[in-house]
Residue, then its C-alpha position, 0 to 999 in steps of 0.5 A: m205804188i204808181t199813182n195814175e197821172v191826173p192833172q191838178p187844177n193850177p197847183t202852186s209851188e207850195q203844193i209841190l213843196d208839201w213833201l219837201e219838208d220833215s224828211v232826211s237828206f237824199f244827198p251825201s256830204f260832198l267831202d268826207d275828209p277836210y282838205h289838207s292845204n299843205d299838200y297842194p303847191w302851185w307854180e314852184e317858182s313862187q311857192d314862197l309867195i304863198h303865205a300861211n297866214t291867209n284867211y282861208l275859207s273853212n272847207n266845211a262852212n258851206i258843205v253841211v247837209a241840211e237837217d231837214p231836206v227831202d227824202s222822197i216825194t211819196q210816203l214809203p212804207p217803213s220797210e222801204a224807208s229803212k232800206k234806203r239809208k241809215s238813220p242820221d242819228h247813227p252815222v256809219s263810216k265812209t266804207s260801210s255807207h258805201i257798201d250800204r248805198k251800193a246794196n240799197t241801189g240794187r234793191h230799188v233799181n228794178k222797181v225804179e225802172k218799172d216806175i219809169k216805164k209806167a210813168t212815161d213812154e218816152v223815158a228810157a229805163p236807166p241803169a243802176k247807180r255806179t259806185n265810186n270804185n271806178k276802173k281805170g280807163t282803158g284808152k284814149g277817148t274811152g274814159n266815159n262809159c256813156n259814148n253818147g255825147n252826140s246822140k240822145e240815145g242813152r242819155w236817160a237823165e235828160q229824159l227824166l229831167n226835161p219832162c219834169a221841167s215841162a210838167i212843172s211848167g204845165g202844173n202837173l203835180t202828180r207827174v212832177q212828184h213821180l219823176l222827181y222820185v225817180l230822179h231821187e232814186l237814181a241821182s249820184l254825185t259819184g256815178d257816171a255822167n248821167h248819174r251826176l247830171a241827175a243829181h245836179g238837175l234834181r237840185a236845180l229843180t228843187h231850187h226852182l220850186s222852192s224859189n217860187s214858194s213864199s211859205s216853204a222856200s227856206n225848207a226846200s232851199a235847205s233840201v237842196g243842199n250845198v254844192v262844192t264850188f270854187s268859193s267853198t273850197e280852200p285856196r290851195f286845193f282850188q289852185k290844184s283843182l284848176l291845174k288838174f282840170y287844165e291838164v286833163s280837159p281843154w274846156f279852158a285850156f284851149p280858149n286860153n291858148i288861142a287868146n294868148s296867140a291872138i295877143l301876140q298876133v296883135l302885138a306883132d301888128e303894132p308899129n311901136r314894138a317898145s309900147t307898154l302892153h296892157i291887158i284888160d282881163i275880164g275872164v274866169s281864168h284865175g291867173m292860169q292863163w298868163p304864165t304861158l303868155l309871159e313865157a312866150l313874151t320872153r321868146r318874142s323877137g326884141g324881147p318882152p315889152p318894157l312893161v306888162k300890165i294886167t288889170v283884172i276886172g273881178a266878177s261881182t255878185a249880190e252878197n251871199d247869193q251864188n245863184s247870181e254868179a257866172p260859173f267859174s268866175i268867183g274864187p275862194l277867199g285868200d286866193n292870192y294869184s296876183a302874188r304868184l304871177l308877180g313872182f313868176a314874172k320876176s323869175m322871167n325878168i318881166n316887168l309885170q304890173i297887176n291891178l285888181l278892180d273889184n265891184q266894178s260894173l262893166q258898163t261904167l269902165n272907161s280909160q280912167v278907170i282902167d288907167a289906160s294911156s294912148d301910148e300903150t297896146l291895149i287889149f281886152c280879153l273877154q272870156f265867159r263873163l259877157h253872157q251874164l250881161n242882160h240882153n232883153t231891154p233895148p238896147g241891152e247891157r251887152t250892146e251898152f258895154l260893147n259900145v263902152l268898149r269901142n269908145m276906149e279904142p282898144n288895139g284888139v279885143i278877144l271874145s271867147e263865150n259859150n256857143m249855146e242858145c239862151s236859156c233866159n225866160s224871155c227867150g223861152d219858158f222854164a222848160t225850154g230854158f232848163s233843157r238848154q241848161v241841161e244840154y250845157l251841163w251834159r257836155f261838161l259832165d260828159s267831156t270831164s268824165a272822159a278827161f278823168k277816165g271815169r275815176e272819181s276825184e275831189e278835183r273833179r267834183v269841185m269842177e263839176g259843182e261849179a259848172a252846175k251853177a249853170l242850172t240855177n244861175r238866173g244870169e245865164m243868158n248864152e247866145g250862139k256864135e252868130k249872134w255874138c258876131e252880129r253884136m260885135k259888128g253892130v257896134g263897129f268892130v271887124g273880125e280878124v283872121f287868126g294867124e297860122d301860129a294860133i290855129d296850129g297851136g290850138r290843134g296841137l293842143l287838142r292832140k293832148y286830150d281825148s280824141n272826141w275834142e275837135m277844133r273848127v275854124d269858121e271862115k265866115d266869122a273867122c272864129a275858132g270853135l271848140w267842139w266835143k263829140g260833134q257839138p259846139v262848146s265854145f268859140c274864141s274870136l279876135w276883133k279890131i275897130g273898123n277904120q270908119h269907127k275910129l275917132 
């Protein structure tokens, strides 16, 4: 039954959460079978360096469906409730539950579409859930059945999520309840990009409601369930997921490729070609970036530097608080990529040294902490981590860190970041920030659907679950390329133009992927941008200290 919308006088989160208690989960378990760690090697050159006695994080530890999560926001008749799903006390097999899910969707979709039409004129009626019996893609650029990345038409998940966020901000309890019910009916973690966005967005909205409640926070948090992320996977499967994602998507492969070319460009500009190369890695590559660079160094005129040092500044987070983690920054316990990199470098006859600095505040870095010396070629590689620094309190953590960076006088700084508007509360209300986060996640899910040709896989779900942190992470404070460039120039850095090798290499790399990807070079800021279906995703830039700011 559709309830006429009557604005509620100053409803609280506790009111909204009343119906979040005493029901069964509407989210399936993410993984039906445990991973088999022995099936997933990484670099073949160093398989012997992966030790069997590593303390793996149990695959099931963080993937348990809550006992008391949400079922729906309205009281359904017993007959309707029985149609929705089997009782959790009588579990069914994976195959039979899949068939039931498909059949149940068919029974409800017509009703849901009518509900959407009555609920709001601007929300288009979405299609039925897709099952995970996806057909193989028929050609390049056609893996995703939603060819609407640039157009809002057909992106029905956003047309449900964003009005729901606005209703939460406006205190319209009835509208919130109804839109969450519709999202519940259509959300699926194994459907197309729209269904997946609806599922992750529903979790994020429920999390927001629970975080603003004092009495019902624990129950609501349980109702959201746990997403499969990097830190909740087994190390070898984590490695396999990264390798697969780099193979099918340029989301990180492109900025890594441009960054490696920029490092070689900085090295070529240095008069002392026999100096140590010292790279400060403040990024999210988990070692994936460096084998290609090490191999390129062996082909350099005169051979590799006598010593290559990589100092990794690990991402830090509050204990047991995934909602403060930067997406893609925290790997699983037991992932020892340093040993694999050292073994790979040894096979290439490169003298490699890796230093790991954990729980190190970026603002407190200095030459002593990173063990830098004046005779080194010092290069900072900053990738998708600085947007976690607060920019609200003058002068802001970002400017503070960039001043620290400049004082260490690096030979080059490579900055890669999301090219998105900020979603923090100081740059807009909850609804505005949430819509920007949804836009970011849509581009990831849409491009990832094309990358995997619409096929379901556990690797895909891990990457998407990690990206979905953007919807709940309190530290997601993206800024557009122009603002980042202003900050860099403001503290004394000068932008450098990428050489032909970097530009040609980036364009050549993109030819391996879906045709909707493109590279755009900004002549004004000398940045190399990655775009998906005509919309910006990220940018990569190269900086050096201006002569007037050198000490």
